[in-house]
C-alpha positions in Angstrom: -14.2 237.4 -5.3 -17.8 236.9 -6.4 -17.7 233.3 -5.5 -16.5 234.1 -2.0 -19.3 236.6 -1.4 -21.8 234.0 -2.5 -20.6 231.5 0.0 -20.7 234.0 2.9 -24.2 234.9 2.0 -25.3 231.3 2.1 -23.8 230.9 5.5 -25.5 234.0 6.9 -28.9 232.9 5.5 -28.4 229.5 7.1 -27.4 230.9 10.4 -30.2 233.4 10.7 -32.6 230.9 9.4 -31.8 228.5 12.2 -32.0 231.3 14.8 -35.4 232.3 13.7 -36.5 228.8 13.8 -35.0 228.4 17.4 -37.1 231.3 18.7 -40.3 230.3 17.1 -42.7 230.4 20.0 -45.2 228.3 18.1 -42.8 225.5 18.2 -41.9 225.7 21.9 -43.5 223.7 24.7 -45.2 225.6 27.5 -43.2 225.9 30.7 -44.1 223.3 33.4 -43.7 224.3 37.0 -44.5 223.0 40.5 -46.2 225.1 43.1 -46.2 224.4 46.9 -46.2 226.3 50.1 -43.4 226.6 52.5 -44.8 227.6 55.8 -48.0 229.7 55.9 -46.7 232.7 54.1 -44.5 231.6 51.3 -45.2 230.0 47.9 -42.4 228.2 46.2 -42.3 227.8 42.4 -40.0 225.2 40.9 -39.7 224.7 37.1 -37.5 223.0 34.6 -35.5 224.9 32.0 -34.3 223.6 28.7 -30.5 223.3 28.4 -30.5 224.5 24.8 -32.0 227.9 25.7 -30.0 230.9 26.7 -30.9 234.4 27.8 -34.4 233.5 28.9 -36.5 235.5 31.2 -39.5 234.1 33.0 -42.5 236.3 33.9 -44.3 235.1 37.0 -47.7 236.4 38.2 -49.4 235.8 41.6 -53.1 236.3 42.1 -55.5 235.9 45.0 -59.0 234.5 45.5 -61.1 232.8 42.9 -61.5 236.1 41.1 -57.7 236.1 40.5 -56.9 239.5 41.8 -53.4 240.1 40.6 -51.0 240.7 43.5 -47.5 240.3 42.1 -45.9 240.2 38.7 -42.1 239.7 38.4 -39.6 238.8 35.8 -37.0 236.2 36.8 -33.9 236.2 34.5 -31.7 233.2 34.1 -28.0 234.2 33.9 -25.8 232.4 31.3 -23.9 230.5 34.0 -27.1 229.3 35.5 -28.6 228.2 32.2 -26.9 224.8 32.5 -28.9 224.1 35.6 -32.0 221.9 35.2 -34.2 223.2 38.0 -35.0 226.8 39.1 -36.8 228.1 42.1 -38.6 231.3 43.0 -40.2 232.1 46.4 -42.9 234.6 47.1 -43.8 235.8 50.6 -47.4 236.8 51.3 -48.4 239.2 54.0 -51.7 237.4 54.3 -51.6 233.8 55.5 -52.0 231.4 52.7 -54.9 229.6 54.5 -57.1 232.7 54.3 -57.9 232.3 50.6 -56.8 230.8 47.3 -53.5 232.0 45.7 -52.7 231.2 42.1 -49.4 231.4 40.1 -48.7 231.3 36.4 -45.6 232.0 34.3 -44.3 232.4 30.7 -40.9 232.6 29.1 -39.4 235.6 27.3 -36.6 234.9 24.8 -34.0 237.4 24.0 -36.1 240.1 25.7 -38.5 240.4 22.7 -39.9 237.0 22.0 -42.6 236.2 24.5 -43.9 232.7 25.1 -47.3 231.5 26.1 -48.7 231.7 29.7 -49.1 228.6 31.6 -52.3 227.7 33.2 -53.0 229.1 36.7 -51.8 226.8 39.5 -53.8 227.5 42.6 -52.9 226.9 46.3 -56.2 226.4 48.0 -57.2 228.2 51.1 -59.4 226.7 53.9 -62.4 228.4 52.3 -62.3 226.0 49.5 -63.1 223.1 51.8 -66.2 222.5 53.8 -66.1 223.6 57.4 -68.6 224.8 60.0 -66.4 226.7 62.5 -64.6 229.9 62.4 -60.9 229.6 61.6 -58.4 232.3 62.3 -54.9 232.7 60.9 -52.0 232.9 61.7 -52.6 230.2 64.3 -50.0 229.5 67.0 -47.1 230.8 64.8 -44.0 232.8 65.5 -44.1 236.2 64.0 -41.2 238.7 63.5 -40.9 241.7 65.7 -41.5 245.0 64.0 -43.2 243.4 61.0 -46.6 244.4 59.5 -48.8 241.3 59.7 -52.3 240.6 58.4 -54.6 238.4 60.6 -57.6 236.9 58.8 -60.7 235.0 59.9 -62.5 232.5 57.6 -66.2 231.9 58.3 -68.3 229.0 57.2 -70.6 229.3 54.2 -73.7 231.4 54.7 -71.9 233.4 57.4 -69.8 236.5 57.4 -67.1 238.0 59.7 -68.3 240.8 61.9 -65.2 241.7 64.0 -61.5 240.8 64.5 -59.7 241.7 67.8 -55.9 241.6 68.3 -54.4 242.0 71.7 -57.7 243.2 73.1 -58.0 245.8 70.3 -60.5 245.7 67.5 -59.1 246.6 64.2 -61.0 247.6 61.0 -61.8 244.8 58.7 -60.2 244.3 55.3 -62.3 242.3 52.8 -60.6 239.4 51.3 -63.5 237.3 50.0 -67.1 236.7 50.8 -66.0 234.3 53.6 -62.6 235.8 54.7 -61.9 239.1 56.4 -58.5 240.5 57.6 -56.9 243.1 59.7 -53.5 244.7 59.4 -51.3 245.1 62.5 -48.2 247.1 62.0 -44.9 247.0 64.0 -45.5 244.0 66.1 -44.0 243.9 69.6 -42.3 240.9 71.1 -44.4 238.8 73.4 -43.7 236.7 76.4 -43.9 233.0 76.7 -47.8 233.1 76.7 -47.9 234.9 73.3 -50.6 237.4 72.1 -54.3 236.6 71.8 -56.4 237.4 68.7 -60.1 236.5 68.1 -62.9 236.9 65.6 -66.7 236.7 65.5 -69.1 236.0 62.7 -72.7 237.1 62.0 -74.1 234.0 63.7 -72.4 234.9 66.9 -69.7 232.2 66.6 -66.3 233.1 68.1 -62.8 231.7 67.8 -59.5 232.8 69.1 -55.8 231.9 68.7 -52.5 232.7 70.2 -49.4 233.7 68.3 -45.8 234.6 69.4 -43.7 237.5 68.3 -39.9 237.4 68.4 -37.0 238.9 66.5 -34.9 237.6 63.7 -31.7 235.6 64.8 -28.9 237.9 65.7 -25.4 237.5 64.4 -23.0 236.1 67.1 -20.4 238.7 68.3 -16.8 238.2 69.4 -16.7 234.7 68.1 -13.5 233.0 69.5 -12.2 229.5 69.6 -9.5 228.1 71.9 -8.4 224.9 73.6 -6.8 224.1 77.0 -5.5 220.7 76.4 -5.6 220.1 72.6 -8.3 217.5 73.3 -11.4 219.6 73.0 -11.8 222.9 71.2 -14.2 225.4 72.8 -15.8 228.3 70.8 -17.6 231.1 72.6 -19.5 234.2 71.4 -21.8 236.8 72.6 -25.3 235.7 71.5 -26.6 239.3 71.8 -30.2 239.9 72.7 -31.6 237.1 74.8 -34.5 235.2 73.2 -37.9 236.1 74.6 -39.2 232.6 73.8 -38.1 229.4 75.3 -35.9 227.2 73.0 -36.7 229.4 70.0 -33.2 230.0 68.9 -31.1 227.0 67.7 -27.3 227.3 67.6 -25.1 225.0 65.5 -21.4 224.8 64.7 -19.8 223.7 61.5 -16.1 223.0 61.1 -15.1 223.1 57.5 -12.7 220.7 55.9 -13.6 218.0 58.4 -15.9 215.0 58.4 -17.7 216.2 61.5 -21.5 216.6 61.5 -23.3 219.7 62.4 -22.8 220.2 66.1 -25.7 221.4 68.3 -24.5 224.1 70.6 -25.5 226.1 73.6 -26.6 229.8 73.4 -23.0 231.1 73.9 -20.6 228.2 73.5 -19.9 225.1 71.6 -17.3 222.3 71.6 -15.7 220.1 69.0 -12.9 217.6 68.7 -9.6 218.7 67.1 -8.3 217.3 63.9 -4.9 215.8 63.8 -4.1 217.1 60.3 -5.4 220.7 60.5 -3.0 223.5 61.3 -5.7 226.1 60.6 -9.4 225.9 61.4 -12.4 227.6 59.7 -15.4 227.5 62.1 -19.0 228.7 61.4 -21.7 229.3 64.0 -25.3 229.2 62.6 -28.2 230.7 64.6 -31.7 229.6 63.5 -35.2 230.2 64.6 -38.7 230.1 63.1 -38.0 233.4 61.3 -34.7 232.5 59.6 -31.0 231.8 60.0 -27.8 233.8 60.3 -24.2 232.7 60.4 -20.8 234.0 61.7 -17.4 232.5 60.8 -13.8 232.6 62.1 -10.5 231.4 60.8 -7.4 231.0 62.9 -4.1 229.0 63.2 -4.1 226.2 65.7 -1.2 227.2 68.0 -2.3 230.8 68.3 -5.5 229.7 70.1 -3.9 227.1 72.5 -4.1 228.4 76.1 -2.9 225.8 78.7 -4.7 226.1 82.0 -3.1 225.2 85.4 -5.2 222.7 87.3 -5.0 221.0 90.7 -3.3 224.0 92.2 -2.1 223.3 95.7 0.0 225.1 98.2 1.9 223.6 101.1 2.6 226.6 103.4 5.5 226.8 105.8 6.6 229.4 108.2 8.5 231.7 105.8 8.0 229.7 102.6 5.4 227.9 100.6 5.5 225.2 98.0 3.2 225.7 95.0 2.4 222.8 92.6 0.0 222.4 89.7 -0.5 220.3 86.6 -1.3 221.1 83.0 -3.4 218.4 81.2 -3.4 217.8 77.5 -1.5 216.6 74.5 1.6 218.8 75.0 4.2 216.1 74.3 5.8 218.1 71.5 4.7 221.6 72.4 6.7 223.6 75.0 4.7 225.2 77.8 5.7 227.7 80.4 3.7 229.3 83.3 3.8 232.3 85.6 3.1 232.4 89.3 1.9 235.6 90.9 1.6 236.2 94.6 -0.3 239.0 96.3 -0.4 241.4 98.1 3.3 241.6 96.9 2.3 241.0 93.2 5.5 239.2 92.5 5.6 237.2 89.3 7.8 234.1 88.8 8.3 232.4 85.4 8.4 228.6 85.5 9.4 226.6 82.4 8.3 223.1 81.6 10.7 220.4 82.9 9.2 217.3 81.5 7.7 216.5 78.1 5.5 213.5 79.0 3.9 214.8 82.2 3.3 218.5 82.7 3.9 218.9 86.4 5.0 222.3 87.6 6.3 223.3 91.1 8.0 226.3 92.6 9.0 227.5 96.0 7.8 230.9 97.3 10.3 232.4 99.8 10.7 235.4 102.0 7.2 235.1 103.4 6.1 236.3 106.8 4.9 233.9 109.4 1.2 233.8 110.2 0.3 235.8 107.1 -2.3 235.2 104.5 -1.2 235.1 100.9 -2.9 234.5 97.6 -1.4 232.8 94.6 -2.6 232.4 91.0 -1.1 230.8 87.9 -1.4 231.2 84.1 0.3 229.3 81.3 0.9 229.6 77.6 2.6 227.8 74.7 6.1 229.1 74.5 6.2 232.3 72.4 2.4 232.6 72.2 -0.2 234.6 74.0 -0.7 234.0 77.8 -3.8 232.2 78.9 -6.1 233.4 81.7 -5.1 233.5 85.3 -6.6 230.9 87.6 -8.6 231.9 90.6 -6.6 233.0 93.5 -5.7 230.2 96.0 -5.4 231.7 99.5 -3.2 230.2 102.2 -1.7 231.3 105.5 1.9 230.7 106.6 2.4 228.9 109.8 3.7 230.5 113.0 7.2 229.9 114.2 6.1 226.8 116.2 6.9 223.2 115.3 5.8 220.0 117.1 7.9 216.9 117.0 6.0 213.7 117.9 7.1 210.2 118.9 5.5 207.1 120.2 6.3 204.0 122.4 4.3 200.9 121.9 3.7 198.2 124.5 1.8 194.9 123.8 -0.4 193.1 126.2 -2.8 190.2 125.8 -5.7 191.4 123.7 -4.3 194.6 122.4 -1.6 197.3 122.5 -1.1 200.6 124.2 0.8 203.5 122.7 2.4 206.4 124.6 2.4 209.5 122.4 5.0 212.1 123.4 5.9 215.4 121.7 8.1 218.4 122.2 7.6 221.9 120.9 10.1 224.1 119.1 9.5 227.8 118.9 11.7 230.6 117.8 9.9 233.0 120.1 7.9 232.6 123.3 6.0 229.4 123.7 3.2 231.2 125.5 1.5 231.5 122.2 0.5 227.8 122.5 -3.0 227.5 123.9 -3.4 223.7 123.7 -2.5 220.7 121.7 -4.8 218.8 119.4 -4.2 215.0 119.0 -5.9 213.2 116.2 -6.0 209.4 116.0 -7.0 207.9 112.7 -7.8 204.2 113.1 -9.8 202.1 110.6 -11.5 205.1 109.1 -12.8 206.1 112.5 -11.1 209.4 113.5 -11.0 210.6 117.1 -9.7 213.9 118.5 -8.3 214.7 121.9 -7.4 218.2 123.2 -4.5 218.4 125.8 -3.6 221.3 128.0 -0.5 223.3 126.9 1.6 222.2 129.8 1.2 218.5 129.0 3.4 216.9 126.4 2.0 213.3 126.4 -1.1 211.2 126.1 -2.0 207.5 125.6 -4.3 205.4 123.6 -5.4 201.8 123.5 -5.3 200.4 120.0 -6.0 197.1 118.4 -3.9 194.9 116.2 -4.2 197.1 113.1 -2.2 200.2 112.2 -3.2 203.8 112.8 -2.0 207.3 112.3 -1.5 209.9 115.0 -1.0 213.6 114.5 -0.3 216.4 117.0 -0.5 220.1 116.3 -0.2 223.1 118.6 -3.2 225.4 118.8 -1.9 229.0 118.8 -3.4 232.4 119.3 -3.1 233.1 115.5 -3.8 229.7 114.0 -2.1 226.4 114.4 1.2 224.7 113.8 2.0 222.2 111.1 0.6 218.8 112.2 3.3 216.3 113.1 2.5 212.7 112.2 3.6 209.3 113.4 2.3 206.1 112.0 1.8 202.9 114.1 2.5 199.7 112.1 0.2 196.7 112.4 0.9 194.3 115.3 1.4 191.3 112.9 4.9 192.5 111.9 7.7 190.8 113.8 11.1 192.2 113.9 14.1 190.1 112.9 16.3 189.0 115.8 18.5 192.0 116.3 21.8 191.6 118.2 22.7 194.7 120.2 25.9 196.4 119.0 28.4 197.7 121.6 28.9 201.4 121.4 32.0 203.3 122.8 31.3 206.8 123.9 33.5 209.6 125.0 33.2 211.9 128.0 34.4 214.8 125.8 32.6 214.2 122.5 29.6 212.1 123.5 28.1 209.3 121.4 28.5 208.9 117.6 25.9 206.4 116.3 26.2 204.8 112.8 23.9 202.2 111.2 23.4 200.5 107.9 21.2 202.1 105.3 17.7 200.7 105.1 16.3 200.8 101.6 12.7 200.6 102.9 13.2 203.8 105.1 11.5 206.2 102.7 10.8 208.9 105.3 14.1 208.8 107.3 15.1 207.3 110.7 14.5 207.8 114.4 16.8 207.1 117.3 15.2 206.4 120.7 16.8 206.1 124.2 16.0 206.7 127.9 17.7 209.6 129.5 18.1 207.8 132.9 19.8 204.9 131.3 18.9 201.3 130.9 17.4 199.3 133.8 17.4 202.0 136.4 13.8 203.3 136.2 10.9 202.7 133.8 11.2 204.6 130.6 8.2 207.0 130.8 7.3 210.2 129.1 9.6 212.2 131.4 12.8 210.5 130.4 12.0 209.3 126.9 14.3 210.9 124.3 14.4 210.7 120.5 16.0 212.3 117.5 14.9 212.1 113.8 17.3 211.8 111.0 16.9 212.5 107.3 16.7 209.4 105.1 20.0 210.2 103.4 21.9 210.2 106.7 22.9 207.1 108.6 24.7 208.6 111.6 23.9 210.7 114.6 26.1 212.6 117.0 24.9 213.1 120.6 26.6 215.6 123.0 28.1 214.3 126.1 26.5 216.8 128.4 23.2 215.0 128.3 24.6 211.7 129.6 26.2 210.4 132.8 29.4 208.3 133.0 29.1 204.8 134.3 25.5 204.4 133.2 24.4 202.1 130.3 22.3 203.6 127.5 20.4 201.6 124.9 19.8 203.4 121.5 17.1 201.9 119.3 17.3 202.8 115.6 14.0 202.8 113.7 13.5 203.0 110.0 10.5 205.1 108.8 8.6 203.0 106.3 5.3 203.5 104.6 3.4 201.7 107.3 5.3 203.2 110.2 8.6 203.0 112.1 10.3 199.6 112.4 13.3 198.7 114.6 16.4 198.0 112.5 19.3 198.2 114.9 20.1 198.4 118.6 23.2 200.0 120.1 24.3 199.7 123.8 27.1 201.7 125.3 28.5 203.9 128.1 29.6 207.5 127.9 32.6 206.3 130.0 32.9 203.0 131.7 33.6 202.7 135.4 35.0 199.8 137.6 32.4 197.2 138.6 30.7 197.9 141.9 29.6 194.3 142.6 31.7 191.3 143.6 31.5 187.8 142.2 29.9 185.1 144.4 32.1 182.0 144.9 29.9 178.9 144.4 30.3 175.6 146.4 33.6 174.1 147.6 36.8 174.2 145.6 38.0 171.1 143.9 41.4 170.4 145.5 44.3 168.3 144.3 47.9 168.3 145.6 49.0 170.5 142.7 45.8 172.4 141.6 42.7 174.2 142.9 39.5 174.7 140.9 37.0 177.3 142.0 33.7 178.5 140.4 31.8 181.7 140.9 28.6 183.4 139.6 28.1 186.9 138.4 25.3 188.7 136.4 27.4 189.8 133.5 24.5 191.2 131.5 23.0 193.2 134.3 22.3 196.7 132.8 23.1 198.3 136.2 26.8 197.5 135.8 28.9 200.7 135.3 30.6 199.1 132.3 30.7 196.0 130.0 32.0 193.0 131.9 35.0 191.9 129.8 36.3 189.1 132.0 37.6 188.3 135.5 40.9 188.7 137.3 41.9 185.8 139.6 44.8 186.3 142.0 46.5 183.3 143.8 48.9 183.9 146.7 50.8 181.6 149.0 49.9 182.5 152.6 53.4 181.7 153.9 55.1 184.0 151.3 55.1 187.7 150.8 52.4 189.6 148.9 54.8 190.1 146.1 54.9 186.4 145.3 51.5 186.0 143.8 50.1 185.0 140.4 47.3 186.6 138.4 45.0 185.1 135.8 42.8 186.9 133.3 39.6 184.9 132.5 37.4 186.0 129.6 33.7 185.9 129.6 32.4 182.5 128.5 29.4 183.1 126.2 28.4 179.5 126.5 28.2 179.7 130.2 26.6 183.1 131.0 26.5 184.3 134.6 29.2 181.7 135.7 32.9 181.4 135.6 35.6 179.0 136.8 39.4 178.5 136.8 41.8 175.7 137.6 45.0 177.0 139.1 47.9 174.6 138.3 51.4 174.1 139.5 50.7 174.5 143.3 52.5 172.9 146.2 50.9 170.1 148.1 49.7 170.7 151.7 50.0 174.4 151.2 47.5 177.1 152.2 46.6 179.5 149.3 44.6 182.7 149.2 42.4 183.1 146.1 40.6 186.3 145.0 38.2 186.9 142.1 37.3 190.3 140.6 35.0 191.3 137.7 36.6 193.6 135.2 35.5 196.3 132.8 37.6 198.4 130.4 38.2 200.8 133.4 39.7 198.0 135.6 38.7 195.3 138.1 36.1 195.7 140.8 35.7 194.5 144.4 37.1 191.1 145.3 35.7 187.8 146.5 38.3 185.7 148.3 38.7 182.3 149.9 41.5 180.3 151.6 42.2 176.8 150.2 44.9 174.3 151.3 46.1 171.8 148.8 46.0 168.1 149.8 49.2 166.1 150.8 51.1 164.3 148.0 51.2 160.6 149.3 53.1 159.5 146.3 56.3 161.3 147.6 55.8 159.8 151.1 55.8 156.3 149.5 59.0 157.1 147.6 60.7 158.1 150.9 59.8 154.8 152.4 60.6 152.6 149.5 64.0 154.0 148.9 65.5 152.7 152.3 63.6 149.4 152.1 64.9 148.8 148.6 68.4 149.8 149.9 68.2 147.3 152.8 66.9 144.6 150.6 69.7 145.1 148.2 72.2 145.0 151.1 70.7 141.8 152.3 71.1 140.2 148.9 74.6 141.3 148.7 75.5 140.1 152.2 73.7 136.8 152.0 76.9 134.8 151.3 78.3 136.2 154.6 75.2 135.4 156.7 76.7 132.8 159.0 79.7 134.9 159.8 77.6 137.9 160.6 75.3 135.8 162.8 78.1 134.4 164.9 79.5 137.9 165.4 76.2 139.3 166.5 75.6 136.4 168.9 79.0 136.8 170.3 78.4 140.5 171.0 74.9 140.4 172.4 74.9 137.1 174.4 76.6 136.1 177.7 77.8 132.8 178.9 75.7 131.0 181.4 78.2 131.2 184.1 78.3 135.1 184.2 76.6 136.5 187.3 75.4 140.1 186.7 73.6 142.0 189.3 70.5 143.9 188.5 71.9 147.3 189.6 75.0 146.7 187.4 72.7 145.7 184.6 70.7 148.8 185.0 73.8 150.9 185.0 75.0 149.2 181.9 71.8 149.6 180.2 71.7 153.3 181.0 75.3 153.8 179.8 74.6 151.8 176.7 71.4 153.8 176.2 73.3 157.1 176.5 75.8 155.9 174.0 73.4 154.7 171.4 70.9 157.4 172.3 68.2 154.8 172.8 66.1 157.2 174.9 66.3 159.9 172.2 62.8 161.0 171.1 62.1 159.3 167.9 59.0 158.3 166.1 59.2 154.7 167.3 56.2 152.8 168.5 57.9 150.6 171.3 61.0 149.8 173.2 61.9 146.3 174.6 64.0 146.0 177.8 65.1 142.7 179.2 66.7 142.4 182.7 68.3 139.2 184.0 69.3 139.5 187.6 69.0 137.9 190.9 66.7 139.3 193.4 67.8 142.8 194.5 68.1 143.9 198.0 65.4 145.6 199.9 67.1 149.0 199.5 67.5 148.6 195.8 63.9 147.6 195.4 62.9 150.6 197.5 64.8 152.9 195.1 63.1 151.4 192.1 59.6 151.7 193.4 59.7 154.7 195.5 57.0 157.2 194.4 58.2 160.2 196.3 61.6 160.3 194.7 62.5 163.8 193.8 64.1 162.7 190.6 60.9 161.3 189.3 59.8 157.7 189.1 60.9 155.5 186.4 57.7 153.5 186.4 54.4 154.7 187.5 51.9 151.9 187.9 48.3 152.5 186.9 46.0 153.8 189.5 44.8 151.3 192.0 47.8 149.0 191.5 50.7 148.8 193.9 54.1 148.6 192.4 55.6 147.2 195.5 53.2 144.4 195.5 54.2 143.6 192.0 57.9 143.6 192.7 57.5 141.7 195.9 55.6 139.1 194.1 58.5 138.9 191.6 61.5 139.1 193.7 60.2 137.3 196.8 59.4 134.3 194.8 61.0 131.3 196.5 62.2 130.1 193.2 65.6 131.7 192.8 65.7 131.1 189.2 63.0 133.4 188.3 63.4 136.7 186.6 61.2 139.6 185.4 60.7 140.8 181.9 59.4 144.3 181.2 58.2 144.8 177.6 56.2 147.0 175.3 57.2 150.3 176.6 55.5 153.0 174.6 57.2 156.3 174.9 55.8 159.8 174.6 57.6 163.2 175.3 55.2 163.9 178.2 53.7 160.7 179.5 53.8 157.3 177.9 51.5 154.5 178.5 53.4 151.3 179.2 52.4 147.7 179.3 54.0 145.7 182.0 54.4 142.1 181.4 55.7 139.8 184.2 57.1 136.4 183.4 58.8 133.7 185.3 61.9 132.3 183.7 64.9 130.5 184.7 68.5 131.6 184.7 68.9 129.9 181.5 66.5 132.1 179.7 69.3 134.1 178.1 70.7 131.1 176.4 69.6 129.8 173.1 68.0 126.9 174.6 64.3 127.2 174.9 62.6 126.9 178.1 61.4 123.5 179.1 58.3 124.8 180.7 56.0 127.6 179.5 56.0 130.6 181.7 53.0 132.3 183.0 52.9 136.1 182.7 50.8 138.9 183.9 50.6 142.3 182.1 49.4 145.7 183.4 49.4 149.2 182.1 51.6 152.1 183.3 53.5 155.1 182.2 57.2 155.9 181.8 58.9 159.2 182.0 62.2 160.6 180.8 63.8 160.6 184.2 67.3 159.4 184.4 68.5 156.3 186.3 71.3 156.7 188.8 74.5 154.7 188.3 
């Protein structure tokens, strides 16, 4: 036990011995510090503490002037947690400007509150009096002072001079002696000044004067109602109430600091500031610092990100109608993964409609307002919010007026001419009520960024423009007593566009249901279709504004039904279908048809002479098949062929189709006809309703000479064959014929008997029968007749008619006398070449002298002279 106590005592002696040695002031080094001014009223003391010391207090004293008048004595304790710091700072604020006189500082340490160290030497901050100068100097000089503070103003005179007076704001204050060269005044409760500040001046004993201007303001005020929010998650905006406005220009500085980010201090405006969001922060800690010459004050706010996101509706637009209006707006920002919804409010009804987000990538909202009154002004406003969070602010009200119950439908008809184009603009007005509300029409032409306007009277529904080769836009609206109608637009495409060759399609109408048009869908028709036609039909009159008709069709429809009551039967109508594209209406199809076809009213015209053969007839005709004035489509022709000698029932009809290769003409070759026959041919143009008026002609087929030759050749060939067959019997036949037709030389036959025989023989063989023979030969062999017989033969006044009538101017008796009175009894007369006709036949009389042997086979020994004359023979009989 005793040994243990001895060890404890040794340790205590050692411990306390070291402690006494530690606090031995004679062994400590004096404190070293640094003195400097901060501004014109503050002195800053910096010193270095030893790390090994703890529980040390530093006594600091401040004195003024070279006489070291003590002003301030203070103990500054170093807390244990601060003892590890190397540098320490203490600041003293002087009421008197530091320039007025010298200010000195010294300090000493106090260990464990009872061991006091040595004082340091005085460290002096020199005033201006310590330096040579020859003018008065007044302080503070052009400084900012705090409102309500007590401030000392001093004036420092040169050597060998003293201050006699100091004036502040036109008021002379009692002087306070600072030193032999410096005097001061005390001004309490300073008031703020304007931008020109407050004037103070002083004067010395030598009459020198000096003045200066200072400014008085207030300490920065803490921002109130600090709030931060964002509209688009791209920029955050913080706002606050700055409080009292500064009385000095640009005196207060505002800065914003976002903690936990790498952003620098942001310079702000007096009541707002902006900063970029951080992608990784879900909560922000924002500090606003307000600084001026007097000091600084801060205000902070901490908030979750989504709680302060307030989407704002932008680009709010309204498309009003008569009883409805379309509202659309957009919300800009990075809301790809954040649901947003909005509300629309109309007034004066104050109806609210909730609209949810429909797309994630682009925030475009739209809604339709219904049950509105025509010609009424409404206001609409929108607000938005993140789904489930606080609503943002309402936008400003957007006012609009619904349109009256009047609508204008506009159409155009373009005509080209050398050097330009003309366009006829036609419109029609639809009104649910009385159209007397229309006062006029306003037509706008937008061409090459040069707009023009034309006002048309209310009873006129058309106007015209001359346009160039470029496109243009034309709009028409009705000016009403209470506003105007919705403008109706039509776009004219550029002239350079050429339509593809469009073949018209035939359209079949119905007198009961009218026309039903259908066309192929046009992918380029983004704004629908238009169908145009002329009410008076095609080709009758020019299609002007009075009879131009049109109908517009939605782009999803490719058909149109037109009532029959607006059309006339037997009249052709051409329907042009236009596709509405971005640059205007373009023709895509053409339909041609009749409500109900009628029979043709015109007759074909037979051309030239028919081509005739014994068995066929070819005729040609012309007819304007494509004439739009026809009461129906010409489908062909009806050709009727009839034999004139037969009844009307025995006729043939031929249907001839229209030949597309030979327009306006037609022809037919009628086969299987009879030769030398008269036919009656008629041609009629036909429509689906039947044939029209006829064009007829009579044509006779030519004779068929081939049959005539056959009739002749058959007997000739028969006779020739008979001759060949009978050739072996030729001599026997010749003898028989000679025996029958010859007389012996001794037979004496009188002429009268011969005549009688000839007559009887003629009657038997019907030689005088009328036949198509060219001549008859008579031979008479007789002695000279008696005088009576000759008189009978040549008497011209015979009641039975004369057998032979000589030609005029020739005496028959002389002829016969010359014959029969010939002294040569062997003479005879031969009469030949009698040509017979049923009425009167020309006869050649030939007289010849021959002997009585002339009837024999022996030839005459002497040639006979003959004389021939012409005469006539009748069909009179010869008496027996």
